[in-house]
N, C-alpha and C positions, 0 to 999 in steps of 0.2 A: 503495499498498499504505499502509496507516494506521502512522502511528510511535506514537502514543502508547497505553497498554495498552488493552485492552478485558474488560470482567468480563463471564465468562460464567457460564451455569446451569443444570442439566437439574433440572427438577421432577417427581417421580413423585408418586405415592401413598403411599409410605410414607416416601421420602428426598428430600434437594435436594445437590446436587453443586457447587460451584462449582470453580473454576478462572479464569487468568487468560492473554489470548493476547497476544503480541505481534509486530507482521508478518505477520499470518496465521495461526500457529503456538501454540498450546498453550504456556506457559511450562511447562519441567518442574519438578517437584517443587510445584507451585502449589494440587493438586488437594487440595481438602476435603470433607467430607461432613458433614452436620447431618441428623438424626432428623428429621422434618415435626412430630411431637410434640413437640419439645424445643424449638421455635420458635411465636412465638405467630401469627405472619405471616413470609411472603416477604421481607418489607421486613427485619425484624430481623433474619433468614440473611445476607442480603447485609452489610447492616450490621456484624456482629461480623464477616464473611470481612473486611471490608473492611479495620476495626481492627487486624486480624491480618497486612495484607497491607504487607511493609517496602521495595515497590518502588516506580516511577512510578506515582500514582494513575491508575486508569481514566477515560476521557472518555466512555463508553459502555457499553452492557448488550446482551446479546443471552440470552436466557431462554424454554429449548425446556420446554414442560409437556406432560404427558400428559393432551391432552384439545384439543378441536376451537377452530381460532382462527379468528378472520377480524377484517381490518384491526387486528391487534395486540391483540384482545381475545379471551380467552379463561378456560376453568372447567376446571379439573381433573375429570377425569371420575370418579375414586375420591375426592375431596376436596372441603372444602368453600374451598379457596380460589380467589380471581378474579384477572384480571391484565388489566390496559388500558397501554398504552404510555406511555399519555399521564400517568395516575396516579403510574406507576414513576419516570417521568422528573422530575415536581415533585417528591416523596418523596426523592430518591435525588439528585437535582440533577446530572442528566445530561441534556445535550442531544439524546442519540442514545439509544432504547431499539427494540429490536425485539424484539416475541415471538413465536415460530412455535414450532409443533407438535413434538413430541419425536422422532417417527416422522419427520418432514419432516426436521430436525435430525443423524439415522442417514443418511439418503439422503446428506445432501452429504458425511457424515464418510467413506462408502467409501473414497473415492482416495486419503484421508491415514492411513488405519488402518495403523499399523506390523503388520511378519508375528506379531507375538509378540501381537498382540490379534486374531488369528484364528487358530479350528481347524475344520481341513476336514473335514466330515462325511463327504460322498461329493465323488468326482471327475467332469469333463464336459467339453462345451464350452465357447467364450466364448460364441458365439451373436449376440445383436442387441444386447449391451451396455446391454439393460435389464434392472435388478435389482429383487428385491421385500426390503422387509427387514422385520420380522416380530417385534414384541414381544410376548415372553410374561410378565406378570409380574403385578403387583397387577391389571392390566386387559389388552386384548388389543388393538392395531391394527397396519397395516402402512402405507408408504410406497412407492411406486414411483420408481425415481431410474434416470431415463436418461441418457444422453451429457453433455446440455444442461440439463438440470433434474430436478425433485424435485415429486411431486405426492403432495399429502394424499389421505386417506382416511377412513373412520371404518369398518372393516371388523368389527370388536366388536361394533357396535351389529344389523348386517344377522345373519338369521335362518340358522340351519343348514342344510346341506343334506340331503337324503334318504340320498347315500351315509353321511354322519358320523352321523344318524337310527339309520341300521343298526347301524351298529358300538356303539352307544348300547346300541342297546336289546337287543342280544348278551350283552351285561354286566350290564345294569340292570333290563328287561324295560320295564314301563311306568313306571316312574319314569326314563326318559329324557325324556320329556314336559315332566319340572319345567326341560330347559334348554332354554331359547327363543331365544337368541341365542349367535354366536359370544364373545363374552367372558363371558357364563354360564357357559360350558363351558372354553375356555380361558383359566385365569386361577388365581391360587391360586386366590380363589373357589369356582372349579370345582373345582379339584382335591378342598378340602374337601368340598365336596357332595355329589362321586362318592365320597368315602371313607367320607361319612355313610351312603351306602345300601349301600354294600358291607359297611360293617365292623358299622353299626349305632351309632356315636359320631363325636362331632365329635373331631379334630384340627385343629391350627393346618398351615398348607400346610407349614412350614418342617420339623415332626415328622416329614409323610408323608415328605417326599423325603429326610432322613435316617434314616430307619428301614428297617430290612430286616425286620420281621416280616411274618408272609402278608398280613393284610390291605392294608398300605402297597405291597408288591411288586403285590399285584392290581390295587391303584387303580392304579398308576405304570404299568402297563404296559396298562390299558385307557385312562391318558389318551394313551399314544405313538401305541398302536394308532390313535385316534380324531384326534390330531393330524396321524399322517401322510397319512390319508384329504384331510384339512383342506388339509394342502400340497397334495395333487392337486388338489383344487377350485381351488387359489387359483393353480396353473400354467396351467392354462387359460382364468382367468381374465383373469391380468397377463401373459402370456408373457415370463418372466423369466428368457430364455437364457440371459441373462450372470451369475446364481445370486442365488439363495435365501440371506438370512443372518437368522439368527436372534440378536435381544438379548431381553435382561432377566432378571430373577435368578431366576426361574423357568425359565426358558429353559436358564441355566446350571447350577441345579440336574439338571436330567433327563437335558440332551445333554450334559453331560460326562459320563456312565455308557453303558452299554451298550445303554441305550435307545435313545440315537441312531440307531442301526439300525434298530429296530423302524420309527422315524420313516421314515426313510431308503428302507425296504423300501414301507413305504404308499404314499407318495408317487412311489413308480416303477414301480407296477402299472399300467401305462397300455400302450394295444394300439391305440391311434390314431395316425395320424401316424406309421406306423411305427416306436414307441417314443421317437420324437424327442427327446419332452416328458417322456420320463422319463430321460434324462440330464441334465437341469439340474442345475449344481453345489450342493450347500449346504455352507453355514459355519455356524460359531456364533462370535457373536462374544464373548470372552473379557472384554474391558477394561469393566470398571465405569464410565469415564469417557466411554464411547466418542462420546455425543450431543456433548460438548461439543467434540470436534475438530470436529464438523459447525458448531457454534454460528463455531467460529473463521472457518472457510470462508466463511460464510454474511456474515459482517461483513468479510471479506477485498473481498466483490464486491457490495458496498453504499453 
């Protein structure tokens, strides 16, 4: 187990979160969040955080990013920042740097998340121990977590299934054809685009989720119905009998309301295999810093 602290970072399309880990655990009270728009680059945010950290200096870094990663090199899907473990090691003077995908980090985080960080949307069996993390925020992606490993995916770039398109056409008509990929639909931008078609005017995602007017309510209901069907598709694809875990700012804004039941109902419309796949437990991760727990666990085994 590492004795020296580790710098942890979670970089989304909108915000970057930092914390410090010791002995494989996130140090309580070390969490800080910065808007990406307030930073010139990731390194600026790391330097600012370290200048405010008053404990022993970290000797390594694990950064989880909202984008694909290969051999320690990655790019934000919804942002201009690029990441290279070698460049970061030189810039921050760290001998060890790891760059991983943020949904991969969430897969590692599941065993360490405190009970207070989870809201159970539906119950079910424990199954095969294989779980699916679903990130719904500025973008969309998933990771598959088994008892021994975490696997990356880029489902947001995949096409929408005919079942999901059927739901969209029921609410949007021919405009449903504007949604070409999973992320085009199930993201902040997708919610705003859906609302534009339904209301005739643009609103920011946060304004839609926070509004109770009829247009916003109709948008959120359609989004939730489509997301429920998307969950059913993912259950068949990944068999997450150990549970399905939602994360992300948009997921928290929508699934902390009664719309959670709409999603659960859509996911549970399963008549194959004696309905077994319709009984998978579903959870909402309520902790904003959840990927940092996964970064800490990842580094404890590196």
